[in-house]
C-alpha positions as CSV (number, residue, x, y, z in Angstrom):
1,M,-66.7,-119.0,200.2
2,P,-64.3,-116.0,198.4
3,V,-67.4,-114.2,196.3
4,V,-68.9,-113.7,199.6
5,F,-65.7,-112.0,201.3
6,E,-65.8,-109.9,197.9
7,R,-69.2,-108.7,198.0
8,M,-68.8,-108.2,201.9
9,G,-66.0,-105.2,200.9
10,R,-62.3,-105.1,202.4
11,I,-63.6,-103.3,205.5
12,G,-65.7,-106.4,206.1
13,L,-63.9,-108.8,205.5
14,R,-61.0,-107.6,207.8
15,M,-63.8,-107.2,210.9
16,M,-65.3,-110.7,210.2
17,L,-61.5,-112.2,210.4
18,A,-60.8,-110.2,212.9
19,A,-63.8,-111.7,215.2
20,A,-62.6,-115.0,213.5
21,L,-58.8,-114.3,215.1
22,S,-60.5,-113.3,218.2
23,I,-62.2,-116.2,218.9
24,M,-59.1,-118.5,217.3
25,A,-56.9,-117.0,219.8
26,A,-59.6,-117.6,223.2
27,A,-60.2,-121.1,221.8
28,T,-56.1,-121.8,221.1
29,G,-54.2,-119.7,223.3
30,F,-52.5,-118.3,220.0
31,P,-52.5,-114.3,219.9
32,A,-54.8,-112.8,217.4
33,A,-52.4,-111.3,215.1
34,A,-53.4,-109.3,211.6
35,D,-50.4,-109.4,209.7
36,N,-46.7,-110.7,210.1
37,K,-45.3,-108.0,212.0
38,G,-44.6,-108.9,215.6
39,S,-42.5,-111.2,217.7
40,A,-41.4,-114.5,216.3
41,A,-42.4,-116.3,219.1
42,S,-46.0,-115.4,218.4
43,A,-47.0,-114.0,215.3
44,M,-50.0,-115.3,212.9
45,I,-48.1,-116.0,209.7
46,T,-50.6,-116.1,206.7
47,I,-49.9,-117.6,203.7
48,T,-51.6,-118.1,200.2
49,L,-52.9,-121.6,199.1
50,D,-50.7,-123.0,197.6
51,Q,-47.7,-120.7,198.0
52,A,-44.3,-120.7,199.8
53,Q,-43.5,-118.7,202.6
54,V,-39.9,-118.3,203.6
55,M,-39.2,-118.2,207.1
56,K,-36.2,-117.4,209.9
57,L,-36.2,-119.1,212.6
58,P,-33.6,-119.6,215.9
59,E,-30.3,-122.2,214.5
60,E,-30.5,-124.6,217.2
61,V,-34.4,-125.6,215.9
62,A,-33.9,-129.4,216.0
63,T,-37.7,-130.5,215.3
64,L,-40.5,-128.6,213.9
65,V,-43.9,-129.6,214.5
66,I,-47.3,-128.3,212.1
67,G,-50.5,-128.9,213.7
68,N,-52.1,-129.8,210.8
69,P,-50.4,-130.9,207.5
70,L,-53.1,-130.9,205.4
71,I,-53.6,-127.2,206.2
72,A,-50.2,-126.4,206.2
73,D,-46.7,-127.9,205.2
74,V,-43.0,-127.0,206.4
75,S,-39.6,-127.9,205.2
76,I,-36.4,-127.1,207.2
77,Q,-33.6,-125.8,205.2
78,S,-30.1,-124.9,206.4
79,G,-28.6,-122.1,208.7
80,G,-32.3,-121.6,210.7
81,M,-34.9,-121.2,207.5
82,V,-37.6,-122.9,206.6
83,V,-40.5,-122.8,204.1
84,L,-44.0,-122.8,204.6
85,T,-46.5,-123.8,202.0
86,G,-50.2,-123.4,202.0
87,K,-52.2,-127.0,201.2
88,G,-55.3,-126.0,202.4
89,Y,-57.9,-123.6,204.0
90,G,-57.6,-122.6,207.9
91,V,-55.3,-122.0,210.9
92,T,-53.7,-124.8,212.5
93,N,-50.3,-124.1,214.3
94,L,-46.4,-124.8,214.3
95,L,-44.2,-125.5,216.9
96,A,-40.2,-125.0,216.8
97,L,-38.4,-127.1,219.9
98,D,-34.5,-127.5,220.7
99,R,-32.9,-131.0,220.6
100,N,-34.2,-130.7,224.7
101,G,-37.9,-130.2,223.9
102,A,-37.6,-127.1,224.9
103,V,-40.5,-124.6,222.6
104,L,-38.7,-121.8,220.8
105,S,-40.9,-120.3,219.4
106,Q,-44.8,-121.3,218.5
107,N,-46.9,-119.1,215.9
108,A,-50.2,-119.8,214.1
109,I,-50.6,-120.4,210.9
110,R,-53.4,-119.4,208.4
111,V,-53.7,-120.5,205.0
112,Q,-56.3,-117.9,203.1
113,S,-57.5,-117.8,199.5
114,P,-55.2,-116.4,196.3
115,R,-56.3,-112.0,196.4
116,D,-56.7,-113.3,192.1
117,S,-58.9,-115.9,192.5
118,V,-62.8,-115.2,191.1
119,V,-65.5,-118.1,192.6
120,V,-68.5,-118.6,190.1
121,Y,-71.4,-120.6,191.8
122,R,-73.8,-122.0,188.8
123,G,-76.5,-123.6,191.2
124,M,-74.6,-126.1,193.4
125,E,-71.5,-126.2,190.6
126,R,-68.7,-123.9,191.9
127,E,-65.3,-123.7,189.4
128,S,-62.6,-121.3,190.6
129,Y,-61.0,-118.9,187.8
130,S,-57.2,-116.7,188.3
131,C,-58.0,-112.7,187.0
132,A,-54.5,-111.8,186.7
133,P,-55.2,-110.3,183.7
134,R,-57.5,-112.7,181.9
135,C,-59.7,-115.4,183.7
136,E,-58.3,-118.8,183.0
137,P,-59.6,-121.6,184.9
138,R,-57.3,-123.0,188.4
139,I,-58.0,-125.8,190.6
140,T,-58.8,-124.9,193.9
141,L,-60.0,-126.7,197.1
142,G,-63.9,-126.9,196.9
143,D,-64.7,-126.6,193.4
144,T,-66.7,-129.0,191.8
145,P,-65.2,-132.4,190.9
146,G,-66.3,-132.7,187.1
147,F,-64.2,-129.0,186.7
148,F,-61.4,-130.0,189.4
149,N,-60.7,-133.7,187.3
150,G,-61.1,-131.5,184.1
151,V,-58.2,-129.0,184.8
152,L,-56.7,-131.5,186.4
153,G,-56.2,-133.4,183.5
154,Q,-55.2,-130.3,181.5
155,I,-52.6,-130.1,183.3
156,T,-51.6,-133.3,183.4
157,V,-51.5,-133.6,179.4
158,R,-49.9,-130.7,179.6
159,T,-46.9,-131.3,181.8
160,G,-46.7,-134.5,179.9
161,Q,-45.9,-133.4,176.3
162,A,-43.6,-130.3,177.8
163,Q,-41.8,-133.6,179.4
164,G,-41.8,-135.3,175.7
165,G,-43.8,-138.4,177.9
166,A,-47.4,-137.8,176.9
167,Q,-49.6,-138.6,174.0
168,A,-51.5,-135.6,172.5
169,P,-55.4,-135.6,173.1
170,Q,-57.3,-137.4,170.7
171,K,-59.9,-136.1,168.6
């Protein structure tokens, strides 16, 4: 999907995203804000897949609800701080409630692909790479299972070796 967007150029992509956000706003009642600016009570928050972002909420927040935890995750920190993490592509929402169940803030959360991501298609096969400045394989939702599992296996072995618990791969 990112390859198609790259070919469209930034203006075409922005127009497509603006149209999609307008449709989402009509369907969900959330405002179609284009960025993280605006009121904390109703802003669109954009997060990159597999990255975290810190957000300040009112200190009287007692409960946080994520509409779809497969898209984003939230963890509460002290002083009204929360950490949002992009887990999957798409749009969901975050509700912050006080102890009485009153809504203190309501935000739409959009999870997007990394800017340095390059997607390669070979027929029906899909592979993702992170190119900053050299292209290296990365595991991304939607990659072909063989590629995804191969890269994940290398990461797992490397992590195990760094922790001193894994054997070196056999030749």
